[in-house]
C-alpha positions in Angstrom: -3.9 -8.3 -4.7 -6.0 -9.2 -1.7 -5.9 -6.3 0.8 -7.1 -6.1 4.4 -8.2 -2.6 5.4 -8.6 -1.5 9.1 -10.9 1.5 9.0 -13.8 2.3 11.4 -15.3 5.1 9.4 -17.7 3.5 6.9 -17.6 6.2 4.2 -13.8 6.3 4.1 -13.6 2.5 4.0 -16.1 2.4 1.1 -14.1 5.0 -0.8 -10.8 3.2 -0.4 -12.5 -0.1 -1.4 -13.9 1.5 -4.5 -10.5 3.0 -5.5 -8.7 -0.4 -5.0 -11.5 -2.3 -6.8 -11.1 -0.1 -9.9 -7.4 -1.0 -10.0 -8.2 -4.7 -9.9 -7.6 -5.4 -6.2 -9.9 -7.1 -3.7 -10.2 -5.2 -0.4 -11.9 -6.5 2.7 -12.7 -3.8 5.3 -12.8 -4.3 9.1 -14.0 -1.6 11.6 -12.3 -3.0 14.7 -8.9 -4.3 15.6 -10.3 -7.7 16.8 -12.3 -8.3 13.6 -9.2 -7.3 11.6 -6.9 -9.7 13.5 -9.4 -12.5 13.3 -9.3 -12.2 9.5 -5.6 -11.5 8.9 -4.3 -14.2 11.2 -6.6 -16.9 9.7 -6.9 -15.9 6.0 -4.5 -15.1 3.3 -3.8 -11.4 2.4 -1.1 -9.8 0.3 -1.0 -6.4 2.1 -2.7 -4.6 5.0 -3.7 -0.9 5.4 -4.1 0.3 9.0 -5.8 3.3 10.6 -4.3 4.4 13.9 -7.3 5.4 15.9 -10.0 2.7 16.0 -12.6 1.9 18.7 -11.2 -1.1 20.5 -7.4 -0.8 20.2 -4.7 1.2 18.4 -3.5 0.5 14.9 0.0 0.1 16.5 -1.2 -2.6 18.8 -2.9 -4.4 15.8 0.3 -4.2 13.8 2.4 -5.5 16.7 0.0 -8.4 17.2 0.2 -9.3 13.5 4.0 -9.2 13.5 4.1 -11.4 16.7 1.7 -14.0 15.4 1.9 -14.2 11.7 4.8 -16.3 10.4 5.6 -14.2 7.4 6.1 -10.5 6.9 2.8 -9.2 5.6 3.4 -5.8 4.1 1.7 -3.0 6.0 0.8 0.6 5.2 -0.5 3.1 7.8 -3.2 5.4 6.5 -4.0 7.9 9.3 -4.6 11.5 10.2 -1.7 11.4 12.6 1.2 12.8 10.7 3.8 14.0 13.3 7.3 12.8 12.9 7.0 11.0 16.3 4.0 9.0 15.1 5.6 8.1 11.8 8.8 6.8 13.5 6.7 4.9 16.0 4.7 3.2 13.3 7.8 2.3 11.3 9.6 1.0 14.4 6.5 -1.2 15.1 6.9 -2.9 11.7 5.0 -0.7 9.2 6.5 -0.5 5.7 5.0 2.8 4.6 3.0 5.7 6.1 0.4 7.9 4.4 -1.3 10.9 6.0 -5.0 11.3 5.4 -6.7 12.4 3.2 -4.9 10.1 0.8 -5.0 10.8 -2.9 -6.2 7.8 -4.9 -3.3 7.7 -7.3 -0.7 8.1 -4.6 -2.3 5.3 -2.5 -2.4 2.9 -5.4 1.2 3.8 -6.4 2.4 3.2 -2.8 0.6 -0.2 -2.8 2.2 -1.2 -6.1 5.7 -0.1 -5.0 5.4 -2.0 -1.7 4.2 -5.1 -3.6 7.3 -4.9 -5.9 9.6 -4.5 -2.9 8.0 -7.4 -1.1 8.4 -9.8 -4.1 11.6 -8.7 -5.9 11.7 -12.1 -7.8 8.6 -11.2 -9.9 10.6 -10.2 -13.0 13.4 -12.8 -12.8 13.5 -15.4 -15.5 15.2 -18.1 -13.5 14.4 -18.6 -9.8 16.4 -21.0 -7.6 14.9 -22.6 -4.5 17.4 -25.1 -3.0 17.7 -27.9 -5.6 14.8 -26.6 -7.6 15.3 -24.3 -10.6 12.2 -22.6 -12.0 12.3 -21.0 -15.4 9.4 -18.6 -15.6 9.8 -17.9 -19.3 10.1 -21.5 -20.4 7.6 -22.5 -17.7 9.8 -25.4 -16.7 11.2 -26.8 -13.4 14.3 -28.8 -12.8 15.2 -30.8 -9.7 18.9 -31.4 -9.2 19.4 -30.5 -12.9 16.8 -32.9 -14.1 13.6 -31.6 -15.8 10.3 -32.5 -14.1 7.2 -33.4 -16.1 4.4 -31.0 -15.0 1.2 -29.8 -16.4 0.6 -26.0 -16.9 -1.5 -25.9 -13.8 1.2 -27.9 -11.8 3.7 -25.2 -12.8 1.5 -22.3 -11.8 0.8 -23.9 -8.5 4.4 -24.7 -7.8 5.6 -21.2 -8.7 2.9 -19.7 -6.4 4.0 -22.0 -3.6 7.7 -21.2 -3.9 7.0 -17.4 -4.1 4.9 -17.6 -0.9 7.2 -19.9 1.2 6.2 -19.9 4.9 2.8 -18.3 4.2 -0.5 -19.9 4.9 -2.4 -20.3 1.6 -6.1 -21.0 2.0 -7.8 -23.3 -0.5 -10.0 -20.4 -1.6 -7.0 -18.3 -2.3 -5.3 -21.0 -4.3 -8.4 -21.5 -6.4 -8.6 -17.8 -7.0 -4.9 -17.2 -7.8 -4.0 -20.4 -9.6 -7.2 -21.5 -11.2 -9.0 -18.2 -11.5 -12.1 -19.7 -9.9 -14.6 -18.3 -7.4 -14.9 -19.4 -3.8 -17.9 -21.6 -4.4 -16.0 -24.2 -6.4 -15.3 -27.5 -4.6 -12.0 -27.1 -2.8 -11.2 -30.8 -3.3 -9.6 -29.6 -6.6 -6.8 -28.1 -4.5 -6.4 -31.1 -2.3 -6.1 -33.4 -5.3 -3.4 -31.2 -7.0 -1.4 -30.8 -3.7 -1.3 -34.6 -3.2 0.0 -35.1 -6.7 2.4 -32.2 -6.5 4.1 -33.7 -3.4 5.0 -36.8 -5.4 5.9 -35.1 -8.7 8.2 -32.5 -7.1 9.7 -34.8 -4.5 8.8 -32.3 -1.7 10.5 -34.1 1.2 13.3 -33.4 3.7 16.0 -34.7 1.3 15.1 -31.9 -1.1 14.6 -29.3 1.6 10.9 -28.6 1.3 7.5 -29.9 2.4 3.9 -28.9 1.9 2.3 -28.8 5.3 -1.5 -29.2 5.6 -3.0 -26.7 8.0 -6.2 -28.4 9.3 -9.4 -26.8 7.9 -7.4 -23.9 6.6 -5.1 -24.7 3.7 -1.4 -25.3 3.0 2.0 -23.9 3.7 5.3 -24.6 1.8 8.1 -24.8 4.4 11.8 -25.0 3.8 13.3 -27.6 6.2 16.4 -29.6 7.0 16.2 -33.4 7.3 16.6 -33.1 11.1 13.6 -30.8 11.3 11.1 -33.5 10.4 10.1 -36.0 13.0 8.5 -39.4 12.2 5.1 -38.0 13.4 5.3 -35.0 11.2 6.3 -37.1 8.2 3.2 -39.3 8.7 0.9 -36.3 9.0 2.1 -34.6 5.9 2.5 -37.6 3.7 -1.2 -37.7 2.6 -3.5 -34.8 2.0 
């Protein structure tokens, strides 16, 4: 998982990063609310961990900003010294999914992260996933559209499944390269653009089938569920090629 950490104390941030790295996670740490928001609202993360007391704004204000401006429910855990019932209730009411009082035990923190990840994506263990007219069989690694099998490469299948499981979420080219191709960020991102263009045609991602891949300029892609009436001629022209 790619995790965004809001923590202004360098030693604590490094300790948390080390714990998460040992468990196979990637953790980017930010010391201020503004730097954290700049990253979370423009990059792709799977989960965020928030401290309450930071120099420029409260963790609550950061969370409320994320919830107001991010178009998908990024899971959030508060990790803070504030442990009164009032504080916990306030954080949960603001949109936090979990709350841990400092100092956090490493095993507990990792267990809470894993549990929240499972709750956020309950489809992970299902064999057959249905998205409108698309039926995805994760065991057979096959996809049907209106009951007809589609001819896809292994990489096409991996990319399609990742897109469906992250509907409405901005996926940067770097994230797609890492998650689908297992490549580092310094690889040419045209690889992603080429596959996206081909996938649009092979999957029939259009208003008639209820989905479209929207290109987000200089950032990445987002799979959107739509109705035929939702797409204007201008939008159709903009998303037809990428």
